[in-house]
N, C-alpha and C positions, 0 to 999 in steps of 0.2 A: 253698431253692427256692421262690421267692415264685409264690403262685398267686394272686395278689389281681389282678393285671392292671391295669386304669386306676382303679379303682375301690378304691382306699388306705381310703376312710373307711369303705365297706363292710365292707372285711376287717378293720379295727381293732376293727370294732363286735362283727362274730363272734368276732373274738379273744378282746376283753375280756369279751363271756357266756361264751364257754368256760372261761375263768379262773376267772371267779365261780362257776362249775356245779364247777369242779375238775374238769373233761373233759379230761383231759390226752391222750388220743387225738385230739381233735379240733384242738388246736393246733398253728400252722405254726410250731414251736421257732425253726426255722432263722431265718424270716423276723423271727420277734418280738424275738429276738436284735439282730437289724439294727436293726430301727426302732429298738429301744431306744438302743441306740448312737448313732442319728441324734440321737435328740431330747436325749441329754445334749451330744453334740457342740454343738448347736444352742442349748442353755441356756448351757452354758461359754461361748460365743463372745457369744452376747448381754449376758451378766453382764460378761466380759474387756471389751466394747465401751463398756459403761455406764458402768464403773469407769475407764476411759479419759478418757471426756468428763468426768467428775467431778473426777478430778486433773486437768485442763487446766483447767478451770474456778475450781478452788480455787487453782492454781497462778497462773493472772490475776490473783485477787481478792487472794492475798497479796501477789505481787512487782510488780505494777503496779496500786498505788491510784487512780492519776488514770483508770485506765479502768473503775471500780467503778461500775456502777449499780445501780438496780432489776431491771433485765432480767436481769442475772446469777443472782439469787434464785429466779428461777422452774427454770430448769435443774438447778440444784444442790439445792433441796429434790426436785425430782422423782426424781433418781437417788439421794439417800438414801432416800426413799421406798421405791423400787424395790429398794435394798439391803435393807431392814428387811423389807419383802413377803418375798423370798425369803431371807432367813435363817429368818422364821418359818416358813415352809414347810419349810426344809430341818429345824428342830427338830421340826416334827409329823412328819416322814419318818424317825423312828427317830433323831433327834438329828444326820445328817449336817450338818456345818457347813463350810466352809471355814476353812482355816489363817487366812487375813487376818483373818477376824471374830471371832477367839478372844478377843482384847481391843482396844476400841473405842482407835484413836489419839487424842491430844489435837491438835487441829487450831485453827489463826484462822480459825474458821468465822465467815462472813460471818452477820452479824444481822439477818434480812430482815423 
């Protein structure tokens, strides 16, 4: 049962404070569960979208060499940096890491 009305930020701050104090009687457990699931889905979707963009750029780089230009380097480096940051964050959160990051694949990556 959501009791936060239209001010989700204030509700989230109250819930975080209650969690830090371990005040379980003040926590809106049903809504916290739902909100954590929403955050997890959003994070998964963002990572999936970045991975798709990176794969498309790498495929174009590899199979259409005439279309290579320095303008492709920025998005490729940006996507890789985002993945590395996500991997670092996942490692800091108890070693949770997506399977596809277990072993980095050898690619014909652009040398930007």
